[in-house]
C-alpha positions in Angstrom: 0.0 0.0 0.0 1.7 3.3 -1.2 0.8 6.2 1.2 1.4 9.9 0.4 3.2 11.8 3.3 1.5 15.0 2.1 -2.0 13.4 2.1 -1.3 12.1 5.7 -0.5 15.6 6.8 -3.7 17.0 5.4 -5.6 14.2 7.4 -3.7 14.4 10.8 -1.5 17.7 10.7 1.3 15.5 11.7 4.7 17.1 12.4 6.6 13.8 12.2 9.2 13.4 9.4 8.6 10.5 6.9 11.4 8.5 8.5 9.8 9.0 11.9 6.4 8.0 10.5 8.1 4.8 9.1 9.6 3.9 12.6 6.3 4.6 14.4 4.1 2.8 12.0 6.4 -0.2 12.0 6.3 -0.3 15.8 2.5 -0.7 15.9 2.6 -3.7 13.4 2.3 -1.7 10.1 5.8 -2.4 8.7 6.9 0.3 6.2 9.3 -1.3 3.8 10.6 1.9 2.1 10.4 5.7 2.1 10.8 7.3 -1.3 10.9 10.9 -2.6 8.5 11.7 -5.3 8.2 15.2 -6.7 7.5 17.5 -3.7 6.3 14.5 -1.7 7.5 11.4 0.1 5.7 8.1 -0.3 5.7 5.2 2.3 5.4 1.7 1.1 3.3 0.2 4.0 2.9 -3.5 4.4 -0.6 -4.1 5.6 -1.4 -7.3 7.3 -4.1 -9.4 5.6 -6.5 -9.0 8.4 -6.2 -5.2 8.4 -8.3 -4.2 5.4 -9.2 -0.9 7.2 -5.7 0.2 6.6 -5.8 0.0 3.0 -6.6 3.7 2.7 -5.0 7.0 3.8 -7.7 7.5 6.4 -7.0 4.1 7.9 -3.2 4.9 8.2 -4.1 8.3 9.4 -6.3 6.8 12.2 -3.3 4.6 13.3 -0.9 7.7 13.1 -3.5 9.9 15.2 -3.5 7.1 17.8 0.3 7.2 17.9 0.5 11.1 18.2 -2.5 11.3 20.6 -4.3 13.6 17.9 -7.5 13.2 15.8 -8.1 12.5 12.2 -9.3 15.5 10.4 -11.9 13.7 8.2 -12.6 15.3 4.7 -15.8 17.4 4.7 -18.0 17.4 1.6 -21.5 18.1 0.6 -23.3 17.6 -2.6 -24.3 21.0 -3.7 -26.2 20.3 -6.9 -28.9 17.7 -6.5 -32.3 17.2 -8.0 -34.9 14.5 -8.3 -34.9 10.9 -6.8 -32.4 8.1 -8.0 -35.5 5.8 -8.6 -36.6 8.1 -11.4 -33.5 7.1 -13.6 -32.5 3.6 -12.5 -33.5 0.5 -10.6 -31.4 -2.0 -8.5 -32.2 -5.6 -7.6 -30.2 -8.0 -5.5 -30.9 -11.5 -6.3 -28.0 -13.1 -4.4 -27.9 -11.2 -1.0 -25.6 -13.8 0.4 -22.7 -12.8 -1.8 -23.7 -9.0 -1.9 -25.4 -7.8 1.5 -25.4 -4.1 0.4 -25.6 -2.3 -3.0 -26.0 1.4 -3.5 -26.4 3.3 -6.8 -26.6 7.0 -7.4 -26.9 8.9 -10.7 -25.0 12.0 -11.8 -26.6 13.7 -14.9 -24.8 16.1 -17.4 -21.2 15.3 -16.5 -18.5 16.4 -18.8 -15.8 13.7 -19.3 -12.4 15.4 -19.6 -8.9 15.3 -18.0 -8.6 15.6 -14.3 -7.5 18.8 -12.7 -3.8 19.1 -11.8 -4.2 18.7 -8.0 -6.1 15.4 -8.7 -3.6 14.1 -11.3 -0.8 14.8 -9.0 -2.1 13.0 -6.0 -2.8 10.0 -8.0 0.5 10.0 -9.8 2.5 10.3 -6.6 0.9 7.0 -5.3 1.6 5.3 -8.6 -1.9 5.6 -10.3 -2.2 6.5 -13.9 -4.9 9.2 -14.6 -7.7 8.3 -17.0 -10.4 10.9 -17.0 -12.0 13.0 -14.4 -14.8 10.6 -13.4 -12.6 7.5 -13.3 -9.8 9.3 -11.5 -12.4 10.4 -8.8 -13.4 6.9 -8.0 -9.8 5.9 -7.7 -9.1 8.9 -5.4 -11.9 8.0 -3.1 -10.7 4.4 -3.1 -7.2 5.6 -1.8 -8.6 8.1 0.5 -11.4 6.0 2.2 -10.6 2.4 1.2 -14.0 1.9 -0.5 -13.9 0.7 -4.1 -16.4 2.3 -6.5 -17.2 1.9 -10.1 -18.8 4.4 -12.6 -21.2 3.0 -15.4 -22.3 4.8 -18.3 -26.0 4.9 -17.7 -27.0 5.1 -21.3 -25.3 1.6 -21.9 -27.3 0.0 -19.1 -30.2 -1.9 -20.8 -33.4 -0.6 -19.3 -31.2 1.4 -16.9 -31.5 -1.7 -14.5 -28.9 -3.0 -12.1 -29.2 -6.7 -11.3 -26.7 -8.3 -8.8 -26.8 -12.0 -9.4 -24.6 -15.1 -9.8 -23.3 -15.7 -13.3 -24.9 -18.2 -15.6 -22.7 -21.2 -16.3 -20.4 -20.5 -19.2 -21.5 -16.7 -19.3 -18.9 -14.5 -21.1 -17.9 -10.9 -20.4 -15.4 -8.6 -21.8 -13.7 -6.7 -19.0 -12.0 -3.3 -19.1 -8.6 -4.9 -20.0 -10.3 -6.0 -23.3 -10.3 -9.8 -22.5 -13.2 -12.1 -22.8 -13.6 -14.1 -19.7 -15.6 -17.1 -19.1 -17.6 -17.2 -15.7 -18.8 -20.0 -13.7 -22.2 -20.3 -11.8 -20.6 -19.4 -8.4 -19.1 -15.9 -9.6 -21.2 -12.8 -8.7 -21.8 -10.3 -11.5 -23.4 -7.0 -12.0 -25.8 -7.2 -14.8 -28.3 -5.0 -16.6 -31.6 -6.3 -18.2 -29.7 -8.3 -20.8 -26.2 -9.3 -19.7 -23.4 -9.0 -17.2 -21.8 -5.5 -17.3 -19.1 -6.1 -14.5 -17.5 -8.9 -12.4 -18.6 -7.9 -8.9 -15.7 -6.5 -6.8 -13.1 -7.2 -9.4 -13.3 -5.3 -12.6 -16.0 -3.4 -14.7 -17.1 -4.5 -18.1 -16.0 -2.9 -21.5 -19.6 -2.6 -22.8 -20.5 -0.1 -20.0 -17.3 1.8 -19.8 -17.2 5.6 -19.4 -16.3 7.4 -22.7 -15.8 10.9 -23.9 -19.4 11.1 -25.0 -20.8 10.0 -21.6 -23.2 12.5 -19.9 -25.0 10.4 -17.3 -23.1 8.0 -15.0 -24.3 5.6 -12.2 -21.9 5.3 -9.3 -21.8 1.9 -7.7 -20.8 1.6 -4.0 -21.3 -1.8 -2.5 -20.2 -4.4 0.0 -19.4 -7.9 -1.4 -18.6 -11.1 0.4 -14.9 -11.3 0.7 -14.6 -15.1 0.1 -16.6 -14.6 -3.0 -14.4 -12.0 -4.4 -11.3 -13.8 -3.5 -12.4 -17.0 -5.4 -13.5 -15.0 -8.4 -10.3 -13.0 -8.7 -8.2 -16.2 -8.2 -10.0 -18.2 -10.8 -10.0 -15.4 -13.5 -6.4 -14.4 -12.6 -7.4 -10.9 -11.9 -5.9 -8.8 -9.0 -7.1 -5.3 -8.9 -7.1 -2.6 -6.3 -10.7 -3.1 -5.8 -10.5 -7.0 -5.4 -7.5 -6.5 -3.1 -9.8 -4.5 -0.6 -13.0 -6.5 -1.1 -11.1 -9.7 -0.3 -9.9 -8.4 3.0 -13.2 -6.8 3.9 -14.4 -3.2 3.4 -16.7 -1.1 5.6 -20.4 -2.2 5.0 -21.6 0.9 6.9 -19.2 3.3 4.8 -20.8 2.5 1.5 -23.0 5.6 1.4 -20.4 8.0 2.8 -17.8 7.0 0.2 -20.4 7.2 -2.6 -21.4 10.7 -1.5 -17.7 11.7 -1.4 -17.3 10.5 -5.0 -20.6 12.2 -6.2 -19.6 15.5 -4.6 -16.3 15.5 -6.2 -17.7 14.5 -9.7 -20.2 17.5 -9.4 -17.3 19.7 -8.4 -14.8 18.7 -11.0 -17.0 17.3 -14.0 -20.2 19.3 -13.4 -23.6 17.7 -13.5 -26.5 17.3 -11.2 -26.7 14.4 -8.7 -29.9 12.7 -7.5 -31.1 13.6 -4.1 -30.7 10.1 -2.7 -29.1 6.8 -3.6 -30.9 3.4 -4.3 -29.6 1.7 -1.2 -30.5 -2.0 -1.2 -29.5 -3.5 2.3 -31.9 -6.6 2.8 -29.8 -8.3 5.5 -28.1 -5.7 7.7 -25.0 -6.7 9.2 -25.1 -6.5 13.0 -22.8 -4.5 15.1 -20.3 -6.2 17.6 -19.7 -5.6 21.3 -16.6 -6.7 23.0 -15.7 -6.7 26.7 -12.3 -5.8 28.1 -11.1 -6.5 31.6 -8.1 -4.1 32.2 -6.2 -6.8 34.2 -6.2 -9.2 31.3 -3.8 -6.9 29.5 -1.2 -7.4 32.1 -2.0 -11.1 32.4 -1.4 -11.7 28.6 1.2 -9.3 27.8 2.8 -8.2 31.2 2.2 -4.5 30.3 0.8 -2.2 33.0 -1.3 0.2 31.3 -3.5 2.9 33.1 -7.1 2.7 32.5 -7.1 6.2 31.1 -4.5 5.2 28.5 -6.6 2.0 27.5 -9.6 4.2 26.8 -7.6 6.8 24.9 -5.9 4.2 22.7 -9.2 2.3 21.8 -11.3 5.3 21.4 -8.8 7.0 19.0 -8.9 3.8 16.9 -12.7 4.3 16.4 -14.0 2.0 19.3 -16.9 3.5 21.2 -17.1 3.0 24.9 -20.5 1.6 26.2 -21.9 1.2 29.7 -21.3 3.1 32.9 -18.0 5.1 33.0 -16.8 3.6 36.4 -17.8 0.0 35.5 -14.9 -2.4 36.4 -15.4 -4.0 32.8 -15.0 -2.0 29.8 -17.5 -2.7 27.0 -16.8 -1.5 23.5 -18.8 -1.1 20.4 -16.7 -2.3 17.5 -16.6 0.0 14.3 -18.0 -1.7 11.1 -14.6 -1.3 9.5 -12.8 -3.4 12.0 -13.5 -7.0 10.9 -10.5 -8.3 12.8 -11.8 -7.5 16.4 -14.2 -9.9 17.8 -12.9 -11.1 21.2 -11.2 -9.7 24.3 -7.8 -10.7 23.2 -8.1 -8.5 20.0 -8.6 -5.5 22.2 -5.6 -6.6 24.3 -3.6 -6.7 21.1 -4.7 -3.2 20.1 -3.5 -1.8 23.5 -0.4 -3.7 23.3 0.5 -2.4 19.8 0.2 1.2 20.8 1.9 0.7 24.2 4.9 -0.9 22.6 5.7 -4.5 22.0 9.3 -3.6 23.0 8.0 -2.8 26.5 7.0 -6.3 27.2 8.9 -8.3 29.7 11.1 -11.2 28.3 9.8 -13.7 30.7 6.6 -15.6 29.8 3.7 -15.1 32.1 2.8 -17.9 34.4 0.2 -20.4 33.2 -1.4 -23.6 34.6 -1.3 -25.5 31.4 0.9 -24.4 28.5 4.6 -23.8 29.3 4.5 -25.7 32.6 5.4 -29.3 33.4 2.4 -31.6 34.0 1.9 -32.8 37.6 3.1 -36.2 36.6 6.2 -34.9 34.6 8.5 -35.1 37.7 7.9 -38.9 38.2 8.2 -39.6 34.5 11.5 -37.7 34.4 12.8 -39.8 37.3 11.9 -43.0 35.4 13.7 -41.9 32.4 16.9 -41.0 34.3 16.9 -44.2 36.2 16.6 -46.4 33.2 19.1 -44.3 31.2 21.6 -44.8 34.1 21.1 -48.5 33.7 21.9 -48.4 29.9 18.4 -48.3 28.5 17.6 -46.0 25.6 14.2 -44.4 25.2 12.2 -45.2 22.1 9.3 -43.3 20.5 7.1 -45.4 18.1 4.0 -44.8 16.1 0.6 -45.1 17.9 -0.7 -47.2 15.0 0.0 -51.0 14.8 -1.4 -53.9 12.8 -2.6 -56.2 15.6 -2.1 -57.0 19.3 -4.1 -60.2 19.6 -0.8 -62.2 20.5 -0.1 -60.1 23.5 -1.7 -60.0 26.9 -2.5 -56.5 27.9 -2.1 -54.4 31.1 -4.8 -55.4 33.8 -7.0 -52.3 32.9 -7.4 -53.5 29.4 -7.3 -57.3 30.2 -11.0 -57.6 30.4 -13.3 -57.8 27.4 -12.4 -55.0 25.0 -12.1 -54.3 21.3 -9.1 -52.7 19.3 -9.6 -49.1 18.2 -9.8 -49.4 14.4 -9.1 -46.5 12.2 -11.6 -45.8 9.4 -9.0 -44.3 7.0 -5.6 -45.5 8.1 -2.6 -43.9 6.5 -0.8 -47.2 6.3 -2.8 -50.4 5.6 -0.5 -52.4 7.8 -1.1 -50.0 10.8 -4.9 -49.8 11.0 -5.3 -50.0 14.8 -4.5 -47.8 17.7 -1.9 -49.7 19.9 -3.3 -51.3 23.1 0.2 -52.3 24.2 3.7 -50.8 23.6 5.4 -54.1 23.1 4.8 -54.5 19.3 6.6 -51.0 18.5 9.5 -51.9 20.9 9.9 -55.3 19.4 9.9 -54.0 15.8 12.6 -51.6 17.0 14.7 -54.4 18.2 14.3 -56.4 15.1 15.5 -53.4 13.0 18.5 -53.0 15.1 19.2 -56.6 14.8 18.9 -56.4 11.0 21.6 -53.7 11.1 24.0 -55.7 13.2 23.2 -54.2 16.6 22.5 -57.4 18.6 22.9 -56.0 22.2 20.5 -53.4 23.5 18.0 -52.3 26.1 15.1 -50.0 25.4 12.1 -48.5 27.1 9.1 -46.5 25.9 6.6 -44.2 27.8 3.4 -43.7 25.9 -0.3 -43.9 25.6 -2.3 -47.2 24.9 -5.8 -47.2 23.7 -8.8 -49.7 24.0 -12.5 -49.6 23.3 -15.2 -51.0 25.6 -18.9 -51.5 24.7 -20.1 -49.1 27.4 -17.9 -46.2 26.5 -18.6 -43.7 23.7 -14.8 -42.8 23.3 -11.8 -45.2 23.5 -10.2 -45.5 26.9 -6.7 -44.1 27.1 -4.0 -45.2 29.7 -0.3 -44.3 29.9 2.0 -47.3 30.0 5.7 -48.0 30.2 7.4 -51.0 28.5 11.0 -52.4 28.6 12.7 -54.7 26.3 16.2 -56.2 26.7 18.2 -58.7 24.7 21.7 -59.7 23.9 24.6 -59.1 26.3 25.4 -56.7 29.2 28.0 -54.2 27.9 30.2 -52.3 30.3 31.4 -48.9 29.5 34.3 -48.8 26.9 34.0 -52.6 26.5 33.4 -54.0 22.9 32.3 -57.4 24.1 29.6 -58.3 26.5 30.6 -59.8 29.8 27.5 -62.0 30.1 24.1 -62.5 28.6 21.2 -60.5 29.8 18.6 -62.6 31.9 15.3 -62.2 33.5 16.9 -60.5 36.7 18.2 -57.7 34.6 14.9 -56.6 33.4 13.4 -57.2 36.7 15.9 -55.0 38.5 15.3 -52.3 36.0 11.6 -52.3 36.7 12.2 -52.0 40.5 14.7 -49.2 39.9 12.3 -47.3 37.9 9.5 -47.7 40.4 11.9 -47.0 43.3 12.9 -43.7 41.3 9.2 -42.6 41.5 9.4 -43.1 45.3 6.6 -45.6 45.3 6.0 -48.7 47.5 8.0 -51.6 46.6 6.8 -54.0 43.8 5.9 -57.8 44.5 6.2 -60.5 41.9 4.1 -63.7 41.5 4.6 -66.5 39.3 1.8 -66.7 36.7 1.0 -67.7 33.1 1.1 -64.9 30.5 0.2 -65.9 26.8 3.0 -63.9 25.2 5.7 -64.9 27.8 7.6 -68.1 28.3 6.2 -70.4 31.2 8.5 -70.7 34.2 10.1 -67.4 33.4 7.0 -65.1 33.8 5.9 -62.9 36.7 3.0 -60.7 37.6 3.8 -57.3 39.0 1.8 -55.9 41.9 1.9 -52.8 44.1 -0.1 -52.9 47.4 -1.7 -56.2 46.2 -3.0 -54.4 43.0 -1.7 -55.9 39.8 -0.1 -53.3 37.4 1.8 -55.3 34.9 3.9 -58.3 34.0 7.6 -59.2 33.0 9.3 -62.3 31.6 11.0 -63.9 28.6 9.3 -63.6 25.3 7.6 -66.8 24.2 9.2 -69.0 21.5 6.2 -68.5 19.1 6.4 -64.6 19.1 10.2 -64.7 19.2 9.9 -66.9 16.0 7.7 -64.3 14.3 10.2 -61.5 14.8 13.1 -64.0 14.1 14.9 -63.1 17.2 18.2 -65.2 17.6 18.6 -64.6 21.3 16.3 -64.6 24.3 14.2 -61.3 24.6 13.0 -60.2 28.0 10.2 -57.7 28.2 8.1 -55.9 30.8 4.9 -53.7 30.6 3.4 -51.7 33.4 0.3 -49.5 33.7 1.9 -46.2 34.3 -1.4 -44.4 35.0 -2.0 -46.7 37.9 1.6 -46.1 39.2 1.0 -42.3 38.9 -2.1 -42.5 40.8 -0.3 -43.9 43.9 0.9 -41.7 46.8 4.4 -41.1 47.2 6.2 -42.7 50.2 7.3 -40.2 52.8 11.0 -39.6 52.7 12.4 -40.5 56.1 15.8 -39.3 57.3 17.8 -40.9 60.1 21.4 -40.5 61.3 24.1 -42.8 60.3 24.6 -45.7 62.7 27.0 -45.2 65.5 27.7 -48.9 66.2 28.9 -51.6 63.9 26.6 -54.3 62.8 27.1 -58.2 62.8 26.5 -60.4 59.7 25.5 -64.0 59.7 25.3 -66.0 56.5 23.1 -69.1 56.4 22.4 -71.6 53.5 19.1 -73.4 53.5 18.0 -76.3 51.6 14.5 -75.6 50.5 12.0 -76.8 48.0 12.5 -75.6 44.5 9.0 -74.0 44.3 9.8 -71.7 47.2 10.5 -68.1 45.9 13.1 -65.9 47.4 10.3 -63.2 48.0 8.4 -65.5 50.1 11.5 -66.4 52.1 12.5 -62.8 52.8 8.9 -61.7 53.6 8.7 -64.5 56.2 12.0 -63.4 57.8 11.0 -59.7 58.0 7.5 -60.7 59.4 9.2 -62.4 62.4 10.3 -59.0 64.0 13.4 -60.4 65.4 15.3 -58.2 67.8 18.2 -56.4 66.4 17.4 -57.5 62.8 18.0 -54.8 60.2 18.2 -56.4 56.8 18.3 -59.5 54.7 20.1 -59.9 51.3 20.6 -62.7 48.8 24.2 -64.0 48.5 23.4 -66.8 45.9 21.6 -70.0 45.0 22.9 -73.4 44.1 21.5 -76.4 42.2 23.5 -79.3 41.1 25.7 -82.0 42.5 24.8 -83.2 46.0 21.4 -81.4 45.9 18.2 -83.3 45.2 16.4 -82.4 42.0 13.3 -81.2 44.0 15.5 -79.0 46.1 17.9 -76.0 45.9 20.2 -74.1 48.3 19.7 -70.4 49.0 22.2 -68.5 50.8 21.2 -65.3 52.5 22.9 -62.7 54.7 21.2 -61.4 57.8 22.4 -58.1 59.4 21.9 -57.4 63.2 22.7 -54.1 64.9 21.7 -52.4 68.3 21.3 -48.6 68.3 22.8 -48.1 71.8 25.9 -50.4 71.9 28.1 -53.0 70.1 26.3 -56.4 70.1 28.2 -59.4 71.4 28.3 -62.7 69.5 26.1 -64.6 72.0 23.4 -62.1 71.8 23.3 -62.3 68.0 23.6 -66.1 68.0 20.6 -66.4 70.4 18.3 -64.3 68.2 19.7 -65.6 64.9 19.3 -69.3 65.5 15.8 -68.7 66.9 15.0 -67.3 63.5 16.5 -70.1 61.7 14.5 -72.7 63.6 11.3 -70.8 62.6 12.3 -71.0 59.0 13.2 -74.7 59.2 9.7 -75.6 60.7 7.8 -73.2 58.2 9.5 -74.3 55.0 10.7 -77.8 55.8 14.1 -76.5 55.4 17.6 -77.9 56.3 20.7 -75.9 57.1 23.6 -76.8 54.9 
């Protein structure tokens, strides 16, 4: 948009230099790309945002400049001095498609003399890059650049029956536009027609058959409001981009139609002579309603961090044309939005207007506090603890697609284990990934397979993500957060090329326990069960506080064969949502022990079905005096041990808080505990 500096001075009496105007306009969001000297004037190339159609005129820019300078726009004063008879005596207007043309006004000026424009008008147009044509056409262009309302002048004598019909074009209808090109229209394009044919493409360009010529004496001045989307579509399909379409596409002022028309008619009577009609044929079947928006002053600081006085808020908004409504001292400010501001409809739009003219550079660099965006979720602390714990154990985090092919071969987390259906996509992007995942394991196992195919045979991975399932009684699928782990190959130590040993079930069990311990949750318990995707005898259900939350074990041979895994693969999956709902354990601190402890190792020959967990729970449940802890030393099966038995060696620790224990004190409580274990588990001391 090219703006004349002299023209701005007429409208605002500004004393700013062109360079100062450039800086000030740019600071309020109207970037001025260049300032250029032309004749005795300067022009500013203003980059107007697509939502600010009100600034595609000198008055629009002047309004912004007046708000900057705390002044007022000196609107042009005009009056039609030579008027006679009604417009309906000379023409008629009919709107057939009011959805595309809510308002159309026509006014007739008779007895005009078409000639060259006066020097003042020619110079104003040439400075802003407009080529003078004739006095009537130049005046319509002048008003367009002054007020932002496109107008068009028809030769009244060339309109059949002197009728204006605003309608959609007929399919295949052809019109020859002012650029002397025949254009084929479709049935969704809006045209201005007379009694016989189309005479203009509405909002885009006039037709050559109704063009003003040197012999024209009576003109009909069109001023209208057209649907922006319709004009945009028509201009794009026809390959026409005009000054008129540029403004109609962005939204003109529906309430400024008559004012712009009267400004044009008054100038025509002044420059080209003639007699105007007393009124206009103003067809406005569906009046566009006005908008009101409420502003809370405190929201400005909450959103932008700017502290703006109430008086300054009122000054900025009223200088931009917004009208204050309601009681003056009301805590909430209500404004009536002017018809030319299509971009203002909600409270945040008013906040933006105040922020623009207060200065974006005055905003603080820190983001304002928020309860949602920009802050960690309440569960993020525990998730980060999981990630750090598993990363320290050598696990790498994986992120897989939420779409998979099938999950029928996997047993799901307890929340999804009951009767359920897979969530199937109606229009999947990939045919082989047509379901929302109800388990994280397929994605992780696919990742392991891809690594194996590339020669990476050793690795541990985990994933945190959502899983989905559908139940008959739910309208929407159920979503749960889950965590899954997978480990295969050997255990690699830092800076070592070869693995020291193969990964086993206890590696992934220890990783799961470490992750839950990092969340500061109660300890896990494990129970031997049967899981369909895990190998019998190397499978365990995982529980917390006697509530089952997942499972772990070695992948079954059938599934391992499907993925062609050459080595054992150990997997675990837990319901993370259930874990996050648990209360943290209180963190208790105690001083370091002042006195040494005494350890006693004992090897018990027990039944093979007895688990270490059951043995340790029994030891702790005895509440033996001085007892502090029990740890596993090792197990033995083989020569000298019956096949139905195995040897478990544990280390028991004893300590007193007030003195150093003597051996006889420890032996007395220790062997009492051993006798209890022998009786309960039918054990023998080796």
